[in-house]
C-alpha positions, 0 to 999 in steps of 0.5 A: 211459727206463731199465729201472727207469723202464720197469718202473715205468711198466708197473706204474703202467699195470697199477695204472691198468688194474686200477683202471679195469677190475676188477670190485669190489675188486682183490686188494691185490697187484694194486694194491701200490705199486712199493715192495711189488712182488716183485723177480721181478715188477719184473724181469718188468715191465721185461722186458715193457716193453723187449719192447713198446718194441723191438716198437714201434721195429722196426715204425717206430712202426706197431705202434700201428696194431694193434687194441686186442686185438692189443696186449693179446695181445702184452703177455699173450704177453710176460708169459706168457713171463716167468712161465715164466722166473720159475716152474718150475710157474706157476699156471695163471692166470699163463700162461693163453691170451688167451681164458682171461684175464678181460675186466678183465685183457685190457683192462688189457693193452691199456692197458699197450701204449698206455701204453708207446707214449705214453711212447716216442713 
């Protein structure tokens, strides 16, 4: 899978997770299609996809045995690093620790890990 395809997979998994777990109607930006996603966000999605893909590779695929929470934490940490890369002073919600993230976001991050694992297996 190429970088743009991986980034799109990340975005599609994000949107699916938001639709499944967000309480009520999500903000339009949360479910905006790929074409309407800002360039920085596309780049960040691709980077996190690559980090998860690499993590799965260096573990010989055994990272799929992590708990759901561990998978989500990994995605969230990778995303946080991207926020610091793309923003000098990111919004607190962009760089919140796992325990501070809303439940819907934690579930979505875990779903993203699983979607990437499925795509690269």
